[in-house]
SEZATOR-267328 format. One record per residue: residue number from 1; residue in one letter; x negated, y, z of N, C-alpha, C in turn. Coordinates in steps of 0.001 Angstrom, whole numbers, always signed. Example, Ala and Ser with C-alpha at 12.3 -4.5 7.8 and 13.67 -1.06 7.14 Angstrom:
<atoms>
+-----+---+---------+---------+---------+---------+---------+---------+---------+---------+---------+
|   k | r |   neast |  nnorth |     nup |  caeast | canorth |    caup |   ceast |  cnorth |     cup |
+-----+---+---------+---------+---------+---------+---------+---------+---------+---------+---------+
|   1 | A |  -13190 |   -5690 |   +7800 |  -12300 |   -4500 |   +7800 |  -13200 |   -3300 |   +7800 |
|   2 | S |  -12850 |   -2250 |   +7080 |  -13670 |   -1060 |   +7140 |  -12900 |     +30 |   +7870 |
+-----+---+---------+---------+---------+---------+---------+---------+---------+---------+---------+
</atoms>
This chain:
<atoms>
+-----+---+---------+---------+---------+---------+---------+---------+---------+---------+---------+
|   k | r |   neast |  nnorth |     nup |  caeast | canorth |    caup |   ceast |  cnorth |     cup |
+-----+---+---------+---------+---------+---------+---------+---------+---------+---------+---------+
|   1 | M |  +35580 |   -6355 |   +8710 |  +36111 |   -6265 |   +7331 |  +34925 |   -6761 |   +6373 |
|   2 | P |  +35180 |   -7746 |   +5505 |  +34193 |   -8131 |   +4737 |  +33737 |   -7010 |   +3713 |
|   3 | P |  +32630 |   -6983 |   +3128 |  +32209 |   -5923 |   +2104 |  +32968 |   -6296 |    +781 |
|   4 | V |  +33146 |   -5256 |      +4 |  +33799 |   -5264 |   -1291 |  +32712 |   -5772 |   -2186 |
|   5 | E |  +33019 |   -6790 |   -3077 |  +32053 |   -7247 |   -4069 |  +32861 |   -7211 |   -5446 |
|   6 | Y |  +31958 |   -6652 |   -6516 |  +32536 |   -6566 |   -7771 |  +31647 |   -7491 |   -8533 |
|   7 | E |  +32184 |   -8280 |   -9300 |  +31451 |   -9178 |  -10207 |  +32013 |   -9207 |  -11691 |
|   8 | L |  +31145 |   -8510 |  -12454 |  +31521 |   -8298 |  -13988 |  +30563 |   -9476 |  -14688 |
|   9 | K |  +31274 |  -10611 |  -14986 |  +30598 |  -11608 |  -15465 |  +31319 |  -12199 |  -16691 |
|  10 | P |  +30908 |  -11917 |  -18033 |  +30027 |  -11050 |  -18346 |  +30443 |   -9637 |  -18601 |
|  11 | V |  +29454 |   -8687 |  -18809 |  +30004 |   -7230 |  -19216 |  +30123 |   -7237 |  -20642 |
|  12 | L |  +31202 |   -6586 |  -21239 |  +31327 |   -6442 |  -22658 |  +30457 |   -5191 |  -23025 |
|  13 | R |  +30173 |   -4260 |  -22083 |  +29386 |   -3022 |  -22332 |  +28880 |   -2576 |  -21088 |
|  14 | I |  +27621 |   -2027 |  -21032 |  +27107 |   -1382 |  -19719 |  +26355 |    -128 |  -20245 |
|  15 | T |  +26520 |    +987 |  -19515 |  +25971 |   +2138 |  -19899 |  +25725 |   +3065 |  -18585 |
|  16 | A |  +24786 |   +3934 |  -18734 |  +24489 |   +5075 |  -17765 |  +24696 |   +6339 |  -18562 |
|  17 | D |  +25343 |   +7353 |  -17912 |  +25426 |   +8468 |  -18662 |  +25691 |   +9624 |  -17610 |
|  18 | A |  +25725 |  +10871 |  -18097 |  +25843 |  +12047 |  -17102 |  +26920 |  +12967 |  -17663 |
|  19 | I |  +27416 |  +13587 |  -16708 |  +28404 |  +14787 |  -16896 |  +27783 |  +15989 |  -16283 |
|  20 | G |  +27908 |  +17092 |  -17095 |  +27251 |  +18342 |  -16580 |  +26224 |  +19033 |  -17289 |
|  21 | Q |  +25890 |  +20175 |  -16975 |  +24679 |  +20777 |  -17482 |  +23425 |  +20380 |  -16909 |
|  22 | P |  +22360 |  +20369 |  -17492 |  +21014 |  +20176 |  -17000 |  +20766 |  +20809 |  -15648 |
|  23 | G |  +20288 |  +20201 |  -14698 |  +20261 |  +20781 |  -13302 |  +21362 |  +20732 |  -12505 |
|  24 | E |  +22623 |  +20219 |  -13048 |  +23837 |  +20214 |  -12261 |  +24585 |  +18886 |  -12655 |
|  25 | R |  +23804 |  +17992 |  -13479 |  +24535 |  +16769 |  -13844 |  +24801 |  +15827 |  -12802 |
|  26 | V |  +25677 |  +15095 |  -13042 |  +25996 |  +13843 |  -12204 |  +25872 |  +12643 |  -13052 |
|  27 | F |  +25133 |  +11611 |  -12587 |  +24806 |  +10440 |  -13427 |  +25693 |   +9248 |  -12913 |
|  28 | Y |  +26061 |   +8507 |  -13776 |  +26991 |   +7333 |  -13539 |  +26373 |   +6060 |  -14150 |
|  29 | L |  +26726 |   +4887 |  -13661 |  +26403 |   +3561 |  -14048 |  +27784 |   +2965 |  -14222 |
|  30 | Q |  +28061 |   +2456 |  -15542 |  +29436 |   +2024 |  -15738 |  +29378 |    +716 |  -16551 |
|  31 | G |  +30165 |    -223 |  -16084 |  +30248 |   -1487 |  -16800 |  +31590 |   -1920 |  -17047 |
|  32 | R |  +31920 |   -2540 |  -18083 |  +33276 |   -3056 |  -18516 |  +33260 |   -4457 |  -18805 |
|  33 | S |  +34096 |   -5236 |  -18087 |  +34197 |   -6748 |  -18271 |  +35594 |   -6791 |  -19185 |
|  34 | E |  +36005 |   -7990 |  -19290 |  +37192 |   -8040 |  -20186 |  +38402 |   -7329 |  -19601 |
|  35 | D |  +38544 |   -7391 |  -18423 |  +39860 |   -6769 |  -17729 |  +39464 |   -5769 |  -16531 |
|  36 | F |  +38220 |   -5268 |  -16556 |  +37842 |   -4311 |  -15447 |  +36863 |   -3401 |  -15825 |
|  37 | L |  +37058 |   -2084 |  -15526 |  +36107 |   -1203 |  -15602 |  +35562 |    -630 |  -14292 |
|  38 | L |  +34246 |    -679 |  -14107 |  +33602 |    -318 |  -12836 |  +32633 |    +768 |  -13104 |
|  39 | T |  +32819 |   +1951 |  -12384 |  +31956 |   +3055 |  -12448 |  +31293 |   +3328 |  -11089 |
|  40 | L |  +29909 |   +3594 |  -11105 |  +29295 |   +3891 |   -9918 |  +28487 |   +5227 |  -10074 |
|  41 | L |  +28304 |   +5999 |   -8898 |  +27288 |   +7192 |   -8976 |  +25911 |   +6618 |   -8812 |
|  42 | I |  +25032 |   +7228 |   -9594 |  +23693 |   +6795 |   -9585 |  +22703 |   +8041 |   -9620 |
|  43 | E |  +21626 |   +8050 |   -9221 |  +20538 |   +9162 |   -9437 |  +19777 |   +9038 |  -10747 |
|  44 | K |  +19366 |  +10142 |  -11269 |  +18578 |  +10011 |  -12416 |  +17216 |   +9286 |  -12300 |
|  45 | Q |  +16655 |   +9384 |  -11101 |  +15446 |   +8688 |  -10899 |  +15570 |   +7121 |  -10724 |
|  46 | Q |  +16911 |   +6753 |  -10217 |  +17096 |   +5417 |  -10198 |  +17319 |   +4768 |  -11627 |
|  47 | I |  +17841 |   +5595 |  -12606 |  +17817 |   +5058 |  -14053 |  +16559 |   +4967 |  -14567 |
|  48 | Q |  +15654 |   +5939 |  -14386 |  +14389 |   +5905 |  -14843 |  +13613 |   +4817 |  -14228 |
|  49 | S |  +13562 |   +4607 |  -12880 |  +12874 |   +3397 |  -12274 |  +13416 |   +2147 |  -12791 |
|  50 | L |  +14848 |   +2113 |  -12951 |  +15435 |    +860 |  -13695 |  +14692 |    +435 |  -14972 |
|  51 | A |  +14646 |   +1535 |  -15819 |  +14058 |   +1206 |  -17117 |  +12814 |    +683 |  -17109 |
|  52 | I |  +11853 |   +1252 |  -16209 |  +10549 |    +815 |  -16075 |  +10492 |    -597 |  -15556 |
|  53 | G |  +11368 |   -1008 |  -14649 |  +11574 |   -2288 |  -14084 |  +12047 |   -3254 |  -15032 |
|  54 | I |  +12955 |   -2866 |  -15836 |  +13509 |   -3824 |  -16965 |  +12436 |   -4140 |  -17900 |
|  55 | E |  +11647 |   -3209 |  -18255 |  +10626 |   -3384 |  -19336 |   +9650 |   -4500 |  -18719 |
|  56 | Q |   +9061 |   -4290 |  -17499 |   +8320 |   -5294 |  -16813 |   +8911 |   -6578 |  -16778 |
|  57 | F |  +10156 |   -6635 |  -16198 |  +10836 |   -7810 |  -16070 |  +11078 |   -8478 |  -17414 |
|  58 | L |  +11412 |   -7943 |  -18450 |  +11420 |   -8572 |  -19788 |  +10024 |   -9155 |  -20236 |
|  59 | Q |   +9044 |   -8464 |  -20117 |   +7841 |   -8968 |  -20400 |   +7428 |  -10187 |  -19642 |
|  60 | D |   +7727 |  -10316 |  -18427 |   +7546 |  -11407 |  -17531 |   +8282 |  -12531 |  -17966 |
|  61 | L |   +9462 |  -12309 |  -18360 |  +10387 |  -13358 |  -18868 |   +9824 |  -13902 |  -20149 |
|  62 | E |   +9217 |  -13017 |  -21008 |   +8686 |  -13587 |  -22324 |   +7476 |  -14380 |  -22184 |
|  63 | K |   +6702 |  -14123 |  -21029 |   +5607 |  -14976 |  -20737 |   +6081 |  -16260 |  -19961 |
|  64 | R |   +7001 |  -16287 |  -19266 |   +7479 |  -17453 |  -18692 |   +8382 |  -18478 |  -19575 |
|  65 | F |   +9115 |  -17782 |  -20492 |   +9894 |  -18411 |  -21398 |   +9557 |  -17976 |  -22881 |
|  66 | P |   +8479 |  -18584 |  -23425 |   +7997 |  -18036 |  -24738 |   +9058 |  -18347 |  -25962 |
|  67 | D |   +9850 |  -19191 |  -25646 |  +10894 |  -19474 |  -26783 |  +11994 |  -18575 |  -26805 |
|  68 | L |  +12197 |  -17571 |  -25909 |  +13272 |  -16732 |  -25808 |  +13124 |  -15725 |  -27007 |
|  69 | S |  +14221 |  -15448 |  -27568 |  +14226 |  -14279 |  -28665 |  +14058 |  -13054 |  -28038 |
|  70 | K |  +13425 |  -12099 |  -28733 |  +12983 |  -10657 |  -28153 |  +14321 |   -9962 |  -28007 |
|  71 | A |  +14380 |   -9239 |  -26986 |  +15561 |   -8469 |  -26593 |  +15510 |   -7194 |  -27529 |
|  72 | S |  +16673 |   -6669 |  -27896 |  +16672 |   -5366 |  -28761 |  +16934 |   -4258 |  -27877 |
|  73 | S |  +16495 |   -3111 |  -28132 |  +16834 |   -1985 |  -27359 |  +17508 |    -915 |  -28245 |
|  74 | E |  +18111 |   -1416 |  -29330 |  +18754 |    -475 |  -30204 |  +20300 |    -201 |  -29664 |
|  75 | Y |  +20675 |    +931 |  -29642 |  +21850 |   +1475 |  -29192 |  +22353 |   +2566 |  -30102 |
|  76 | S |  +23628 |   +2845 |  -30011 |  +24399 |   +3860 |  -30670 |  +24780 |   +4909 |  -29563 |
|  77 | E |  +24322 |   +6084 |  -29693 |  +24716 |   +6957 |  -28584 |  +26190 |   +7158 |  -28322 |
|  78 | S |  +26970 |   +7025 |  -29512 |  +28467 |   +7036 |  -29316 |  +28992 |   +5864 |  -28400 |
|  79 | Q |  +28360 |   +4855 |  -28525 |  +28761 |   +3730 |  -27845 |  +28289 |   +3707 |  -26233 |
|  80 | M |  +27403 |   +4604 |  -26012 |  +26915 |   +4685 |  -24742 |  +27703 |   +5785 |  -23854 |
|  81 | E |  +28670 |   +6448 |  -24449 |  +29359 |   +7364 |  -23739 |  +30236 |   +6740 |  -22563 |
|  82 | L |  +30618 |   +7368 |  -21548 |  +31367 |   +6786 |  -20477 |  +32875 |   +6699 |  -20953 |
|  83 | E |  +33391 |   +5678 |  -20356 |  +34868 |   +5471 |  -20753 |  +35694 |   +5952 |  -19626 |
|  84 | Q |  +36832 |   +6614 |  -19989 |  +37848 |   +7107 |  -18924 |  +38648 |   +6072 |  -18393 |
|  85 | P |  +39115 |   +6183 |  -17130 |  +38802 |   +7283 |  -16094 |  +37432 |   +6975 |  -15482 |
|  86 | I |  +36907 |   +8105 |  -15156 |  +35497 |   +8067 |  -14324 |  +35883 |   +8341 |  -12956 |
|  87 | D |  +35979 |   +7183 |  -12252 |  +36401 |   +7074 |  -10890 |  +35398 |   +6364 |  -10147 |
|  88 | P |  +34301 |   +6802 |   -9666 |  +33240 |   +5847 |   -9051 |  +33771 |   +5305 |   -7946 |
|  89 | E |  +33514 |   +3957 |   -7752 |  +33694 |   +3247 |   -6529 |  +32764 |   +3505 |   -5320 |
|  90 | F |  +31397 |   +3654 |   -5708 |  +30659 |   +3975 |   -4590 |  +29131 |   +4565 |   -5262 |
|  91 | R |  +28327 |   +5031 |   -4341 |  +27128 |   +5672 |   -4737 |  +26005 |   +4550 |   -4593 |
|  92 | V |  +25131 |   +4227 |   -5620 |  +24145 |   +3377 |   -5505 |  +23030 |   +3689 |   -4544 |
|  93 | G |  +22557 |   +2816 |   -3803 |  +21561 |   +2997 |   -2965 |  +20336 |   +2204 |   -3330 |
|  94 | Q |  +20580 |    +805 |   -3607 |  +19650 |     -25 |   -4262 |  +20026 |    -677 |   -5454 |
|  95 | L |  +19071 |    -971 |   -6182 |  +19193 |   -1704 |   -7484 |  +18273 |   -3107 |   -7394 |
|  96 | G |  +18747 |   -4081 |   -8017 |  +17956 |   -5345 |   -8152 |  +18195 |   -6112 |   -9319 |
|  97 | L |  +17285 |   -6987 |   -9735 |  +17424 |   -7566 |  -11025 |  +17283 |   -9125 |  -10822 |
|  98 | G |  +18107 |   -9912 |  -11535 |  +17848 |  -11415 |  -11442 |  +17994 |  -11921 |  -12858 |
|  99 | Y |  +17787 |  -13250 |  -13026 |  +17833 |  -13890 |  -14400 |  +18372 |  -15369 |  -14168 |
| 100 | D |  +19403 |  -15781 |  -14866 |  +19969 |  -17003 |  -14963 |  +19495 |  -17639 |  -16207 |
| 101 | E |  +18527 |  -18678 |  -15946 |  +17883 |  -19225 |  -17285 |  +18877 |  -20069 |  -17998 |
| 102 | E |  +19816 |  -20696 |  -17323 |  +20749 |  -21579 |  -18065 |  +21653 |  -20780 |  -18939 |
| 103 | V |  +22035 |  -19617 |  -18715 |  +22979 |  -18917 |  -19627 |  +22289 |  -17773 |  -20266 |
| 104 | D |  +20923 |  -17672 |  -20004 |  +20066 |  -16516 |  -20594 |  +20752 |  -15293 |  -20435 |
| 105 | M |  +21037 |  -14848 |  -19058 |  +21629 |  -13633 |  -18746 |  +20873 |  -13001 |  -17564 |
| 106 | L |  +20810 |  -11621 |  -17640 |  +20283 |  -10862 |  -16544 |  +21538 |  -10419 |  -15627 |
| 107 | V |  +21122 |  -10197 |  -14452 |  +22118 |   -9673 |  -13462 |  +21443 |   -8485 |  -12825 |
| 108 | L |  +22283 |   -7310 |  -13001 |  +21741 |   -6050 |  -12383 |  +22802 |   -5921 |  -11157 |
| 109 | V |  +22136 |   -5878 |   -9931 |  +22869 |   -5960 |   -8653 |  +22763 |   -4480 |   -8139 |
| 110 | A |  +23803 |   -3821 |   -7954 |  +23818 |   -2485 |   -7298 |  +24518 |   -2407 |   -5983 |
| 111 | R |  +23747 |   -2024 |   -4890 |  +24232 |   -1937 |   -3685 |  +24445 |    -525 |   -3262 |
| 112 | E |  +25555 |    -520 |   -2431 |  +26109 |    +738 |   -1885 |  +25069 |   +1444 |   -1022 |
| 113 | I |  +24856 |   +2806 |   -1055 |  +23875 |   +3532 |    -214 |  +24380 |   +3386 |   +1236 |
| 114 | Q |  +23482 |   +3171 |   +2120 |  +23752 |   +3045 |   +3526 |  +23585 |   +4239 |   +4402 |
| 115 | A |  +24496 |   +4689 |   +5013 |  +24325 |   +5877 |   +5848 |  +23567 |   +5205 |   +7250 |
| 116 | D |  +22908 |   +6015 |   +7925 |  +22088 |   +5454 |   +9177 |  +22886 |   +4658 |  +10056 |
| 117 | D |  +24165 |   +5059 |  +10357 |  +24883 |   +4496 |  +11419 |  +25772 |   +3273 |  +10793 |
| 118 | E |  +25625 |   +2862 |   +9576 |  +26559 |   +1972 |   +8957 |  +25822 |    +528 |   +9044 |
| 119 | D |  +26645 |    -545 |   +9146 |  +26232 |   -1946 |   +9099 |  +25885 |   -2234 |   +7667 |
| 120 | E |  +24779 |   -2820 |   +7389 |  +24226 |   -3302 |   +6116 |  +25189 |   -4269 |   +5521 |
| 121 | D |  +25761 |   -5199 |   +6414 |  +26578 |   -6217 |   +5968 |  +27924 |   -5744 |   +5316 |
| 122 | N |  +28478 |   -4483 |   +5629 |  +29663 |   -4022 |   +5151 |  +29503 |   -2979 |   +3960 |
| 123 | K |  +28391 |   -3128 |   +3173 |  +28191 |   -2350 |   +2021 |  +28835 |   -3020 |    +796 |
| 124 | A |  +29186 |   -2222 |     -82 |  +29931 |   -2822 |   -1259 |  +28684 |   -3219 |   -2205 |
| 125 | V |  +28884 |   -4089 |   -3031 |  +27912 |   -4651 |   -4045 |  +28492 |   -4969 |   -5405 |
| 126 | A |  +27770 |   -4596 |   -6486 |  +28353 |   -4746 |   -7840 |  +27367 |   -5615 |   -8596 |
| 127 | R |  +27751 |   -6632 |   -9224 |  +26838 |   -7363 |  -10091 |  +27443 |   -7316 |  -11567 |
| 128 | F |  +26476 |   -6927 |  -12387 |  +26764 |   -6702 |  -13817 |  +25863 |   -7812 |  -14391 |
| 129 | W |  +26566 |   -8707 |  -15123 |  +25887 |   -9837 |  -15957 |  +25817 |   -9405 |  -17235 |
| 130 | C |  +24603 |   -9230 |  -17606 |  +24370 |   -8760 |  -19138 |  +23396 |   -9563 |  -19908 |
| 131 | T |  +23490 |   -9398 |  -21244 |  +22461 |  -10023 |  -22023 |  +21165 |   -9241 |  -21839 |
| 132 | R |  +20153 |   -9795 |  -22187 |  +18822 |   -8933 |  -22110 |  +18863 |   -7752 |  -22989 |
| 133 | S |  +19443 |   -7881 |  -24074 |  +19634 |   -6719 |  -25023 |  +20492 |   -5700 |  -24375 |
| 134 | Q |  +21664 |   -6006 |  -24023 |  +22445 |   -4985 |  -23338 |  +21821 |   -4198 |  -22386 |
| 135 | L |  +21149 |   -4664 |  -21394 |  +20373 |   -4009 |  -20246 |  +19272 |   -3185 |  -20804 |
| 136 | W |  +18497 |   -3811 |  -21880 |  +17319 |   -3079 |  -22282 |  +17861 |   -1892 |  -23092 |
| 137 | A |  +18927 |   -1927 |  -23756 |  +19368 |    -843 |  -24681 |  +19867 |    +339 |  -23664 |
| 138 | M |  +20661 |    -123 |  -22723 |  +21195 |    +715 |  -21743 |  +20008 |   +1583 |  -20933 |
| 139 | C |  +18945 |    +819 |  -20674 |  +17867 |   +1491 |  -20178 |  +17067 |   +2442 |  -21089 |
| 140 | Q |  +16987 |   +2193 |  -22381 |  +16348 |   +3050 |  -23246 |  +17334 |   +4399 |  -23351 |
| 141 | W |  +18558 |   +4077 |  -23370 |  +19471 |   +5223 |  -23502 |  +19362 |   +6105 |  -22150 |
| 142 | G |  +19114 |   +5318 |  -20991 |  +18983 |   +6134 |  -19804 |  +17779 |   +6989 |  -19870 |
| 143 | L |  +16632 |   +6440 |  -20407 |  +15401 |   +7338 |  -20528 |  +15618 |   +8551 |  -21434 |
| 144 | E |  +16266 |   +8360 |  -22578 |  +16537 |   +9460 |  -23424 |  +17571 |  +10391 |  -22886 |
| 145 | L |  +18596 |   +9966 |  -22062 |  +19400 |  +10959 |  -21308 |  +18524 |  +11678 |  -20329 |
| 146 | A |  +17813 |  +11104 |  -19567 |  +16967 |  +11707 |  -18398 |  +16037 |  +12865 |  -19102 |
| 147 | S |  +15572 |  +12586 |  -20253 |  +14598 |  +13491 |  -20871 |  +15308 |  +14769 |  -21395 |
| 148 | R |  +16619 |  +14607 |  -21311 |  +17452 |  +15823 |  -21909 |  +17659 |  +16889 |  -20734 |
| 149 | G |  +16996 |  +16743 |  -19589 |  +17212 |  +17616 |  -18554 |  +16396 |  +18900 |  -18779 |
| 150 | R |  +16251 |  +19620 |  -17615 |  +15525 |  +21013 |  -17758 |  +14163 |  +20732 |  -18030 |
| 151 | P |  +13369 |  +21545 |  -18720 |  +11947 |  +21434 |  -18921 |  +11200 |  +21567 |  -17702 |
| 152 | I |  +10017 |  +20913 |  -17473 |   +9224 |  +20962 |  -16370 |   +8019 |  +21964 |  -16460 |
| 153 | C |   +7931 |  +22772 |  -15368 |   +6811 |  +23790 |  -15433 |   +5399 |  +23038 |  -15479 |
| 154 | G |   +4552 |  +23359 |  -16294 |   +3293 |  +22887 |  -16405 |   +2314 |  +23287 |  -15240 |
| 155 | N |   +2632 |  +24330 |  -14552 |   +1802 |  +24692 |  -13406 |   +2116 |  +23919 |  -12103 |
| 156 | C |   +3581 |  +24032 |  -11800 |   +3904 |  +23470 |  -10428 |   +4709 |  +22035 |  -10536 |
| 157 | G |   +5072 |  +21737 |  -11757 |   +5721 |  +20553 |  -11774 |   +7218 |  +20529 |  -11460 |
| 158 | H |   +7764 |  +21685 |  -11201 |   +9272 |  +21764 |  -10864 |  +10054 |  +22163 |  -12124 |
| 159 | P |  +11337 |  +21661 |  -12072 |  +12207 |  +22107 |  -13161 |  +12279 |  +23424 |  -13383 |
| 160 | I |  +12281 |  +24059 |  -14673 |  +12674 |  +25364 |  -14913 |  +14181 |  +25545 |  -15369 |
| 161 | D |  +14760 |  +26614 |  -14543 |  +16254 |  +26751 |  -14696 |  +16268 |  +27684 |  -16027 |
| 162 | P |  +17494 |  +27876 |  -16717 |  +17471 |  +28775 |  -17793 |  +16984 |  +30099 |  -17612 |
| 163 | G |  +17239 |  +30587 |  -16259 |  +16747 |  +31944 |  -15916 |  +15272 |  +31970 |  -15580 |
| 164 | G |  +14506 |  +30935 |  -15572 |  +13228 |  +30815 |  -15103 |  +13280 |  +30298 |  -13787 |
| 165 | H |  +12035 |  +30358 |  -13159 |  +11960 |  +29815 |  -11671 |  +10801 |  +30483 |  -10984 |
| 166 | F |  +10892 |  +30443 |   -9719 |   +9852 |  +30896 |   -8827 |   +8642 |  +29908 |   -8857 |
| 167 | C |   +7535 |  +30311 |   -9384 |   +6595 |  +29246 |   -9472 |   +5386 |  +29744 |   -8413 |
| 168 | A |   +5176 |  +28759 |   -7510 |   +4199 |  +29168 |   -6330 |   +2828 |  +29188 |   -6930 |
| 169 | K |   +2537 |  +28438 |   -7915 |   +1219 |  +28507 |   -8642 |    +738 |  +29591 |   -9426 |
| 170 | R |   +1775 |  +30459 |   -9750 |   +1629 |  +31586 |  -10447 |   +1792 |  +32875 |   -9598 |
| 171 | N |   +1628 |  +32603 |   -8239 |   +1860 |  +33693 |   -7222 |   +3192 |  +34291 |   -7315 |
| 172 | G |   +4285 |  +33458 |   -7629 |   +5566 |  +33748 |   -7527 |   +5992 |  +34499 |   -8751 |
| 173 | H |   +5404 |  +34582 |   -9828 |   +5796 |  +35313 |  -11153 |   +6761 |  +34344 |  -11833 |
| 174 | K |   +7969 |  +34911 |  -12304 |   +8707 |  +34060 |  -12977 |   +8357 |  +33940 |  -14514 |
| 175 | H |   +8814 |  +32721 |  -15154 |   +8453 |  +32601 |  -16431 |   +9679 |  +31915 |  -17059 |
+-----+---+---------+---------+---------+---------+---------+---------+---------+---------+---------+
</atoms>
C-alpha cells in the first residue's frame, strides 16, 4: 500500500498550538488550504527546533537572494488558535524545510514517526507550502507557546509542577 501524502499548496494559514494544562499539554501542527484542514501531533521540542531552523534558513535565503523582501514574524494570537475539528492524521517524526525560488515559497515537510518494525516507505508525509512570513510567524508563536509551560528549576533544570518537585540537587527537598 503506498504511503498517504498530503499536499497543502498553498496554505491559507498554518499554526502550532497546544491543548491542556502545562505539563499535560498536547501540541499540534495545523494547516489549512482552500478546501482541506490537516492537523498533526507534534512535540514541543520539535516546534522549538523548527523555530531555530527557520531563523537560520531565512538568514541563509537572505544571503543567497538579497533582493527578497524581509519576512515578517508578526501574528495575532487569536489567528493562531487551532481550528475545529482537531482530528490528527499522524504523529510527526521528522520535519524538513525546502524553498522554491520560482514562487518564493517555503515547504515544511512533516513525516510520520516510524516504529522500529515499520517500513520507512509506508510512512505518511505532509507538505505545507507557505510564504516565508507565514512560517516565520508560526514559529515565533510556537516559541511563545512553548515558553508558557512549567517554570524550570534553577538547580536541576527539570520542570516544576504546581505542587513543587523532587530536586536531587537540593537533596530531595521540595520547593
